[in-house]
C-alpha positions in Angstrom: 4.1 -80.9 -82.4 2.1 -81.1 -85.6 -0.5 -83.6 -86.8 -0.1 -84.8 -90.4 -3.1 -86.3 -92.3 -4.8 -86.3 -95.7 -8.0 -84.5 -96.7 -10.8 -86.5 -98.5 -9.2 -85.5 -101.9 -5.7 -86.6 -100.8 -4.0 -83.2 -100.1 -1.3 -83.4 -97.4 -2.2 -81.2 -94.4 -0.3 -80.4 -91.2 -1.9 -78.6 -88.2 -0.8 -78.0 -84.6 -1.6 -80.7 -82.1 -3.9 -78.5 -80.0 -6.5 -78.7 -82.8 -6.9 -82.5 -82.6 -10.5 -83.6 -83.0 -11.6 -80.2 -84.4 -13.3 -79.5 -87.7 -12.0 -77.4 -90.5 -11.7 -77.0 -94.2 -8.9 -77.9 -96.6 -7.2 -74.7 -97.8 -6.7 -76.3 -101.3 -10.0 -78.0 -102.1 -12.3 -76.5 -99.4 -13.5 -79.9 -98.2 -14.6 -80.4 -94.6 -12.0 -82.3 -92.6 -11.7 -83.5 -89.0 -8.2 -83.4 -87.4 -7.5 -87.0 -86.2 -6.5 -87.7 -82.6 -3.2 -89.5 -82.2 -3.9 -91.2 -78.9 -7.7 -91.2 -78.4 -8.9 -92.0 -74.9 -12.3 -93.1 -73.6 -15.0 -90.6 -73.8 -16.9 -89.3 -70.8 -19.9 -91.4 -71.7 -17.7 -94.6 -71.7 -16.1 -93.7 -68.4 -19.5 -93.2 -66.7 -20.8 -96.5 -68.2 -17.7 -98.3 -66.9 -17.9 -96.8 -63.4 -21.6 -97.8 -63.3 -20.8 -101.4 -64.3 -22.9 -101.3 -67.4 -20.0 -102.4 -69.6 -19.2 -106.1 -69.6 -15.8 -107.6 -70.2 -15.5 -109.2 -73.6 -16.1 -113.0 -73.6 -13.1 -115.2 -74.4 -13.5 -118.0 -76.9 -13.6 -121.4 -75.1 -11.4 -122.9 -77.7 -8.7 -120.4 -76.9 -9.0 -121.1 -73.2 -8.7 -124.9 -73.9 -5.7 -124.2 -76.0 -4.0 -122.2 -73.3 -4.8 -124.9 -70.7 -7.9 -123.4 -68.9 -11.1 -125.3 -68.2 -14.4 -123.7 -68.7 -15.9 -124.7 -65.3 -13.1 -124.3 -62.8 -10.9 -121.7 -64.5 -7.8 -123.5 -63.2 -4.8 -124.2 -65.3 -4.4 -127.8 -66.7 -1.4 -129.5 -68.1 -0.6 -128.3 -71.5 2.8 -129.2 -72.8 4.7 -126.5 -74.6 2.4 -123.6 -73.5 2.2 -123.4 -69.7 4.7 -124.7 -67.1 3.0 -125.8 -63.9 4.6 -125.2 -60.5 3.6 -126.8 -57.2 2.4 -124.2 -54.8 2.3 -125.1 -51.1 0.0 -123.1 -48.8 1.4 -122.4 -45.4 -0.7 -121.1 -42.5 -3.6 -120.2 -44.6 -5.9 -119.8 -41.6 -5.1 -119.8 -37.8 -5.9 -123.0 -35.9 -6.0 -123.7 -32.2 -2.8 -125.6 -32.4 -1.2 -122.7 -34.1 -2.5 -120.3 -31.5 -1.2 -122.5 -28.6 2.2 -122.9 -30.0 4.8 -120.2 -29.3 5.8 -118.0 -32.2 8.8 -119.2 -34.1 11.9 -117.3 -34.0 13.2 -115.5 -37.1 16.1 -117.9 -37.3 13.8 -120.9 -37.2 11.6 -119.4 -39.8 14.6 -118.8 -42.1 15.9 -122.4 -41.6 12.5 -123.8 -42.5 11.8 -124.9 -46.0 11.1 -121.8 -48.1 7.7 -121.4 -49.6 7.5 -121.6 -53.3 6.3 -118.6 -55.2 2.8 -118.5 -56.7 2.8 -118.2 -60.4 -0.4 -116.5 -61.8 -1.9 -118.1 -64.9 -0.9 -116.6 -68.2 -3.2 -113.9 -69.8 -5.5 -115.6 -72.3 -4.5 -114.5 -75.8 -5.7 -115.4 -79.2 -3.6 -117.8 -81.2 -5.1 -116.8 -84.5 -2.4 -116.0 -87.0 -2.9 -113.2 -89.5 -1.2 -113.6 -92.8 0.8 -110.6 -93.8 -0.2 -109.3 -97.2 1.4 -106.8 -99.4 1.5 -103.2 -98.3 -1.6 -101.4 -99.6 -0.8 -98.7 -102.1 -1.9 -95.2 -101.2 -5.2 -94.3 -102.8 -5.1 -91.2 -104.8 -8.1 -88.9 -104.6 -9.8 -88.4 -107.9 -9.7 -84.8 -109.2 -12.8 -82.8 -108.9 -14.9 -82.9 -112.0 -14.9 -79.6 -113.8 -18.3 -78.2 -114.7 -19.1 -78.5 -118.4 -18.2 -75.5 -120.4 -21.0 -74.6 -122.8 -19.7 -74.5 -126.4 -19.8 -71.0 -128.0 -21.3 -70.7 -131.4 -22.1 -67.9 -133.7 -25.4 -69.3 -135.0 -28.2 -66.7 -135.4 -30.5 -68.8 -133.2 -28.1 -68.3 -130.2 -28.8 -64.6 -130.2 -32.2 -65.0 -128.5 -30.7 -67.3 -125.8 -28.3 -64.5 -124.9 -31.2 -62.1 -124.8 -33.0 -64.5 -122.5 -30.1 -64.2 -120.0 -29.8 -60.4 -120.3 -33.4 -59.2 -120.6 -35.5 -62.0 -119.1 -37.9 -64.4 -120.8 -37.8 -64.0 -124.5 -40.5 -65.4 -126.9 -39.2 -66.0 -130.4 -41.7 -65.7 -133.2 -41.4 -67.1 -136.8 -40.7 -63.6 -138.2 -37.4 -63.5 -136.3 -38.6 -61.0 -133.6 -38.1 -61.4 -129.8 -40.5 -60.3 -127.1 -38.8 -59.7 -123.7 -40.1 -58.6 -120.3 -37.3 -57.3 -118.0 -37.7 -57.4 -114.3 -39.7 -54.4 -113.1 -39.8 -52.7 -116.5 -41.9 -52.2 -119.6 -41.8 -55.0 -122.2 -39.1 -54.4 -124.8 -39.2 -56.0 -128.3 -36.1 -56.4 -130.3 -36.1 -57.2 -134.0 -32.9 -58.4 -135.7 -32.7 -58.7 -139.4 -29.7 -60.4 -141.1 -27.4 -58.3 -143.2 -27.6 -58.7 -147.0 -25.3 -61.3 -148.7 -22.8 -60.5 -151.3 -24.5 -62.6 -154.0 -27.9 -61.2 -153.3 -27.8 -57.4 -152.9 -30.8 -55.9 -151.2 -31.6 -52.4 -150.0 -33.6 -53.6 -146.9 -30.9 -55.8 -145.4 -29.5 -53.3 -142.8 -29.4 -54.5 -139.2 -31.6 -52.4 -136.9 -33.1 -52.5 -133.4 -36.7 -51.5 -132.8 -37.3 -50.7 -129.1 -40.8 -50.2 -127.6 -41.3 -47.4 -125.1 -39.3 -47.9 -121.9 -38.0 -45.8 -119.0 -35.5 -43.3 -120.5 -33.2 -43.6 -117.5 -32.5 -47.2 -118.4 -31.4 -46.6 -122.0 -28.1 -44.6 -122.4 -27.3 -41.8 -124.9 -28.8 -41.7 -128.3 -31.2 -44.6 -127.7 -33.2 -42.5 -125.2 -35.0 -40.5 -127.9 -35.7 -43.6 -129.9 -37.2 -45.3 -126.9 -39.6 -42.5 -126.3 -40.6 -42.2 -130.0 -40.5 -46.0 -130.8 -38.5 -45.5 -134.0 -35.7 -47.6 -135.4 -32.2 -46.8 -134.4 -29.1 -48.1 -136.2 -27.1 -50.7 -134.3 -24.0 -48.5 -134.3 -25.8 -45.5 -132.6 -24.7 -46.4 -129.1 -21.0 -47.1 -130.1 -18.6 -44.5 -128.7 -17.4 -42.0 -131.3 -13.7 -41.3 -131.7 -12.4 -38.0 -130.3 -12.2 -35.3 -133.0 -9.0 -33.2 -132.9 -9.5 -29.5 -133.2 -7.1 -28.4 -135.9 -7.4 -24.8 -135.0 -5.7 -25.2 -131.7 -3.0 -27.4 -133.2 -2.1 -24.7 -135.7 -2.1 -22.2 -132.8 0.4 -24.3 -131.0 2.7 -24.4 -134.0 2.6 -20.6 -134.4 3.3 -20.3 -130.7 6.3 -22.6 -131.0 7.6 -20.4 -133.9 7.3 -17.3 -131.7 9.0 -18.9 -128.7 11.9 -20.0 -130.9 12.3 -16.4 -132.2 12.4 -15.0 -128.7 15.0 -17.6 -127.6 17.3 -16.7 -130.5 16.9 -13.0 -129.7 17.8 -13.6 -126.0 20.9 -15.7 -126.9 22.1 -13.5 -129.7 25.0 -11.9 -127.8 26.4 -15.4 -127.0 26.6 -16.5 -130.6 30.0 -14.8 -130.8 31.3 -17.1 -128.1 30.5 -20.6 -129.4 33.8 -21.9 -128.1 32.9 -22.8 -124.5 36.6 -23.1 -123.5 37.4 -19.5 -124.1 33.8 -18.1 -123.7 33.0 -15.8 -120.7 30.7 -17.1 -117.9 27.6 -15.2 -119.0 27.9 -16.7 -122.5 28.0 -20.2 -121.2 25.0 -19.7 -119.0 23.1 -18.1 -121.9 23.8 -21.0 -124.3 22.7 -23.5 -121.7 19.4 -21.8 -121.1 18.8 -21.5 -124.8 19.4 -25.2 -125.3 16.8 -26.0 -122.6 14.3 -23.6 -124.3 14.8 -25.2 -127.7 14.3 -28.7 -126.2 11.0 -27.6 -124.7 9.9 -26.1 -128.0 10.6 -29.3 -129.9 8.5 -31.3 -127.3 5.6 -28.9 -127.6 5.6 -29.3 -131.4 5.6 -33.1 -131.1 2.8 -33.1 -128.4 0.6 -30.1 -129.1 -1.8 -29.8 -126.1 -3.0 -27.2 -123.6 -0.9 -28.9 -120.9 2.3 -28.6 -122.9 1.5 -24.9 -123.5 1.2 -24.4 -119.8 4.6 -26.0 -119.2 6.0 -23.4 -121.7 4.5 -20.7 -119.5 6.5 -22.0 -116.5 9.7 -22.5 -118.5 9.7 -18.9 -119.9 8.7 -17.5 -116.6 11.9 -19.0 -115.1 14.0 -17.6 -117.9 12.5 -14.1 -117.6 13.2 -14.2 -113.9 16.9 -15.1 -114.6 17.3 -12.2 -117.1 15.7 -9.8 -114.6 18.3 -10.9 -112.0 21.1 -10.2 -114.5 19.6 -6.7 -115.1 19.5 -6.0 -111.4 23.1 -7.2 -111.0 24.3 -5.0 -113.9 22.5 -1.9 -112.5 23.0 -2.1 -108.7 26.0 -4.3 -108.1 29.5 -3.0 -107.7 32.6 -4.1 -109.6 33.8 -6.7 -110.2 30.6 -8.2 -111.5 30.0 -12.0 -111.5 30.1 -14.1 -114.8 32.6 -11.7 -116.4 30.0 -8.9 -116.9 32.4 -6.1 -115.9 33.8 -5.7 -119.4 30.4 -5.0 -121.0 28.3 -3.6 -118.2 26.4 -1.0 -120.3 25.5 -3.4 -123.1 24.4 -6.0 -120.5 22.0 -3.6 -118.9 20.0 -2.8 -122.1 20.1 -6.4 -123.5 18.9 -7.9 -120.1 16.0 -5.5 -120.0 14.9 -6.4 -123.6 15.3 -10.1 -122.9 13.2 -9.9 -119.7 10.4 -8.1 -121.5 10.3 -10.5 -124.4 10.3 -13.6 -122.2 7.6 -12.1 -120.0 5.5 -11.4 -123.1 5.8 -15.1 -124.1 4.7 -16.1 -120.5 1.5 -14.1 -121.0 0.8 -15.5 -124.4 1.3 -19.1 -123.2 -1.0 -18.6 -120.3 -3.8 -17.1 -122.5 -3.5 -19.8 -125.1 -3.4 -22.7 -122.6 -6.4 -21.4 -120.6 -8.6 -20.9 -123.8 -7.6 -24.3 -125.1 -8.4 -26.0 -121.8 -11.9 -24.3 -121.6 -12.6 -25.5 -125.1 -11.6 -29.1 -124.3 -13.6 -29.2 -121.1 -16.8 -27.8 -122.8 -16.4 -30.4 -125.7 -16.0 -33.2 -123.1 -19.1 -32.0 -121.2 -21.2 -31.9 -124.4 -20.0 -35.4 -125.4 -21.0 -36.8 -122.0 -24.4 -35.0 -122.1 -25.0 -36.4 -125.6 -23.9 -39.9 -124.7 -26.2 -40.0 -121.7 
């Protein structure tokens, strides 16, 4: 069975009954709770005190006893109309007497014929006659929601800049000239001077925002600020901002020229199939050739749209597969016996020369794509390494 109770904040909880009397936390608000016991029994201390006789029975109000018909001194019931009904109790043979000992024992029939003894009625249990008025059912008390911590209001005033520096750099002392002196934990004091930019109605040549940093450990200042930290010179505020990647136009133009060469080789390889554009009446080799040329042109368009060394390497793989396919056609035309597959028997001599030329041209494009992709990747990796080295 489960025990249902409420946490201090009014959240409904339900735990197994074997956790009665144990401590825990509310999974919603995290408050400490104690699982109530449904039928609490006396503790071990109370049991030991009761066995030793240290606990006294609770005293009964004399007025209650008088109302119920009991006297304070004798503890016997008295006549009280409407509460207790008195019965006459006759004691028979309470203690043995010499006459009783001398007399013979009565037979069971005589005992049954004798007047029956009346039952002894114990006095009623004293109870309180106080009547409690029933009031309205108390309404459940709803726990107040936890107060949210105050959120500091953000502002863009110039004076808040130094408070932010106090949180980031340490204790900052602001002077009247607008400079701040900071002492980071375990480092050399760093001074930051911030001058406001010039206004539109008051042009000035000395209104550029700059940061003046005193000598500090170079390992703690990234990138272009390291040299300024060692020399103590002023550095523009935008010196540490990341620069956008500059695209090398030379390799972009190279990719365009390579796409033009690949398109020319694709047209040369598919030239014999141009006479059989009707796929219903075209031979098998023409259909295969047109399908391969379509896939090659799709790749070329993708490389033009996304010029990169990775797309050039994909072109190396595509044209390597095409060169392998034309090499297999050359091998079939030379070594296979008639009839040839894909309807090549009618033009076996022409297929041999044409397959050899297509294999060589596609193999040449594979080599060109590999060289261009490798050189382009080396250039990109070296530029990235220089950018990381310059940026710290």
